[in-house]
N, C-alpha and C positions, 0 to 999 in steps of 0.2 A: 504494500500500500504506500509506503514511504517513497519507493522508487517512482511510482506513478505520479505522486504529488511533486516530486522533484523534477520530473520531466514536464508536467503540465503547468506548473506555477509561472515560469518565465513567459510562456505564451499567454496565459490568463492575465498576467500583469500588463503585458503589452497591449492586449485588447482593452483592458480596463482603462489604461492611460489614454488611449485613442478615444474611447467612449466619453471620458470626462472632458477632454478637450472639445469634442464635438458638441456635447451638452452645453458647455460654457458658451460656445459660439452661437448656438441656437438661442440660448437664453438672452444673450446680448442683442441679437437681431430682433427678438420678440419685444424686448423693452424699447428698442429704437422705434419699431413699428407702432407700439402703443403710444409713444410720445407723438409721433406724426399724426396718428389717428385722433388723439385728443386735441391737438392743435387745430386740425381741420374741423372738428366738431365745434370748437369755440370760435371759429372764424378767423383765426390768426393767419397772417401771411408767413409762408415758409420760404426760407432762403434756398436758392438753388444748390448751395454748397452742402445742404443737408442730404441731398439725394446723390451726391457724388460718392463713389466708392472710397473707403478709407484707405489711404496710402500708408504703407508701412514705412516707419522711419528707418532709414538705412544709415548706420554708423560707418564712417570710413574705417576700413580695416587697417589697423596699425600692427605691422609685423613685430615690432619690438615689444609691444605690450603683450601680444599673444605668446611670444617666446618666453618672456619673463614669467608670465602666469604658468605656462607649462613647466618651467624649471621649478617654480615654487611648489606646484602641485606634486611634482616628482620628489622633491626634498621632503615635503610634508608626509607623503605616503611612505617613503623610506623610513623616516623617523618613527612614524606611528606603528608601522608593522614591526620595526626592529625592537621597539620598547615594549609593545603589547604581546608580541608573539615570541620574542627572544631569538635572535640570530638572523642570519641572512637568507634563510630558506624562503620566508615570505616577504622579507624586506626588499628582495631583488625586484619585486613587481613595481617598486617605486622608481626603478631605473628606466622603465619604459617611457613615462611622460618626461622624465628628466632628460633623456637623450633626444626625444622629439623636440623638446624646448631648445636644447643646445643646437640641434640641426636648424631650427627656425632662426636662432640667433646668428648662426653662421650665414644662412641665406640672407638675412637682413643686412649684414655688413657687406656681403658680396654685392647685393643689389644696390646698396647705398654708394659703394665705390664705383660701380658701373654707371650709375646715373650721373655722377659728377664728371666722368670722362666723356660722356656723350653730349 
């Protein structure tokens, strides 16, 4: 029984997360539609901006910030696993984001130098 739960739980969790996100979006859309409906019932003028689709705010990607966050996460995971589980057996998992961050940092400096020369 435990093996079946161990296999099914990741899939169930993923489906549950998707369902929660979908339910939140539907709820937000319903409340927006109720607001529009009540404004129309009371004879208020609605701005055309209210009917435009909501644009997602795009943050500029900063490679340096991403690299430093990955390095910090790697060091944090390494320290947490090392002190809580004792030894390098589990702490080595902290090296994965650490080395990804170091690779991003190297790529940042390479791209920075190439942009200066061009």
